[in-house]
N, C-alpha and C positions, 0 to 999 in steps of 0.2 A: 607616914607609912602604916599607921595603925589600921589593922584589919585589911590592908591591901594584900592581895593574893599574888605571891611571887613564885613562879615555877623556875627552878634551877636544874639544869641537866649537869651530869658529871659532878654530883653534889657530895660524893662520899669523901672527898679529900681535896687538898690544895686550894686553888682559886675558888672553885665552886663552893666548897665548905665555908670559906671566909666570907664570900658574898652572902650566903644564907645567914650566917651568924650576924653580920652587920645589919641586914634588914630586920632580923629578929629583935635587935636592941631597940628598934623603933616600933615594935609591936606588930610586925607583919605576920601573915600566915604563909608558911613556906611549904611548897610542894617540892619534895626532894626526889629527883629521878636519877637513878644510878644502877649499875649492874651489881655492885659489890654489896652483898648482904652478909657474907661470912668473911672473917679475917683472912688475909693473905699474907704469909710471912715475908713475901718479897715487896708488898705494896700496902703499907699500913693505912688503915682508915676504912670504915664501912658506912653505909647509909644510916644504920642505926646510931652510930657514934655521932654523926652530924645532927640527927634528929634530937638526940639528948642535948647536944650543945645549943641547938636552936631554942629548945624549951628553957634551958638554963639562962639563956640570954633574954628571955621574955617573950618569945614568939610561939606561935603554934606550928606544929610540924606534922606533915603527912609524908612519910617515906614510902616510895613506890618503886619496887624493883623493876627496872625496865632497861632493855637494850635498845637504844634509839635506832639501831640498824634494822630493827623489825618494825615495819610501818604499822602493822595491825596492833602489835603490843603497845606501840607509842600512842596510837589513837585511843586505845582502851585506858591507858594510864592517864591521858589528858582528860578523858571523860570522867574518870574517877575523881580527879582533882576538882573539876568543876562541880561535880555532884556533892562532894564533901564540903567544899569551901564556898559554894554558891557562885562561883565565877572565877575568872583569871584576869588580872590586871597587867602583869608583867611577865615576860619570858626572857630568861637569860640562857642563851645557848653557849654553855661552857664546855660540854663534853667534847673531847678532842683526841685525835690519834696523832702520834709523832713517830715518824720513821724517815730519817735523813739519808737513807741509802741512795746511791746513784742508780741510774737506769739499768746498767748491766747486772747489778746485784740485788735489785728490789724485785722479789717474786710477785707475779701477777696477783696472787691472792692478797698480799700485803698492800699492793696498790689499791685493790678493790676496797680493802678495809679503810684506807685513808679517805676514799670518796664516800663510803657508806657513813662513817662516823662524822666527818667534817662537813659534808654537804647534804646527803640524803637525810641524816638525822635532824639537823636544824629545820630543813624543809618540812619534814613530817610533823615535827612538834608545832611549828607555826601554823601549818595547814589545819591541824586538829584544834589548836587554841584560837584560831581566828574568829569563830562565831562568838566566843566569850570576850575576846579583846575588843570586839566591836561595841560591846555593852559597857565597857569601862569609860569613866570620864577622864582618865589620864593614862592611856595605854602606852606601854613601851616594850620594844624588843631590843635586846643588846646581844650582839654576836661577839664572842671573844675571837676576833680575827684581825689581820693586819691591814694597814693601808695598801692600796694597789700600786706597789712600786714595780714598774715594768722594765727596770734595767735588766737586760738579758742575762747578766752575770748572776743576778740573784736567782732568777728562775732556773738557770742552768746548774746552780750549785746542788740542788736536790729537787729535781723536777716533780717527782711524785708528791712529796709533801707540799710543795708550793702550789701545785695545781689544785689540791684539795682546799688549802686555806684561802687561796685567792677566789675560788668558787664560792666559798662562804661569804667573802667580802662582797662579791657580786650580788649575793642575795641581799645584803644590806643596801646596796645601791638601788637594786630593783624594787625591793619592798618599800623603801622610803618614798619612792615615786608612786608605787601602786596603792599604798595605804594612806597617802597624804590627805585625801578627801574625807577619811573616816572620822577623825584622824588617829593614826597610830604612829608614834615616833619610833624610828628604827636607826640605830647607830652601831658602829663597831668600836670596840675598845681593845687596846693592845698594850702590853707592858713596854715602857720605854727602855727598861734594862731587864736583864735576866732575872727571873723570879725563882726563888728556891722552893718551888712546889714539889710535892712528893713525886709527881711524874717526871719532872726534870731531874731530880736527884737520882731516881732509878735509871733514867736514860743516860745521864751524863756523869754520874758519880757524885759522891757526897762533897767532893772538893768544890762543886759548883756553888755551894753556899758562900764561899769566900769571895765570890764575884757577883752576888745577887742581893735582891731585896726580898722582904717578906711578902707573901701573897696578900696581906692585908692592904697593901697599897692599891691593888686592883679592886679589891672589895670596896674601899672608900670611894674610889673614882666611879665605880658602877653605881654606888648608892647616890652619889651626886647626880649622875645622869638620869636615873629613874625617878628622881624627885623633881626634875625640871618639867616645864610644860611641854606639850607635844610639838611646839614650834621648833624645838631643838631636835632636828632630824636630818638624816642623810650625811652624817659626819663620820670621819675616821679619826678617832681620838687616840692619843696615848694617855696612860694614867697621869703622867706628869702634866699634860696639857689641861686635862679636866680639873685637876687639883689647883693648878695655877689660876684658872678661871674662878675657882672658889676662894681664892685668896691664900692658898696654902703654898708657901714657897720654901719652907724648911721640911725636907723629906728625910731628915736624919733618923726619925723614929722608925722608919721602915728598913733600915740597913741591917742586913745580915753580914755583909762585907765589913771590913774594918773601917774603910773610908769610902767616900763617893768616888775617889780616883780608882778604886779597885773594882768598880762595877763594870760589867760587860754589856754594851748596848745590845738590844734585842735584834733578832732577824728582821729584815725587810725595811728598816727605817733609813731614810736618806743619810743620816749621820753615821750609820754603822759602816765600818770598813767592809767592803765587798769581799766575798771569798775569792781566792785565786782560782783560775780556770786551768 
């Protein structure tokens, strides 16, 4: 990863922050895109904090304040990254919006936000980065999005959120085919169990940590994916699956919960109990 240019969205906290730090330990140059430049008492972590952590870990950092919902701002941010670092090798679409309200209680504006952050944002980032990814000798795109589990009860549990995240997963499926001849590897990565990220704690309460893993598990899995060849493309992986392929079968180091039995399986996975209708 030395001198590879990795662009991470939603990099101010949680999974995005950990992915950036993990790549930095191998000497990567990190382009950090996020909205949060100033501390928020309700949501700890800023883009500057992540940049400091990246440098401390041994990488170069370029923090760029950017809201991926703004296509023009996203294009400008990507252009700045390519200009400063001389190219882009890897895009991690980690920025995401979470809103599990049902149809009667989900305001249209909030549904629009889910689509803007979870679908339009990744599309705008990749579209802007594509000319630079074409020039890389091992280009990767990773979307933090789930496998396409079309069981109607999953979709019906929280239609707005699911439509947005599944659309992002469809981008994975489509881009893997569209970019195969370049080649650019495109994969989705999803936590097998609940992750105690800042966003999840804010959304679900601090008690979620008692049933979760540390975000570092997703970072280590993402690192394994982006260091593979471009032959590995078009897959919907969980972090557990990637690490198992890397020979890692002891995941106890990632536990925030007291034991593995306390973990809550993540949404959309076949092994997860479906919500009642």
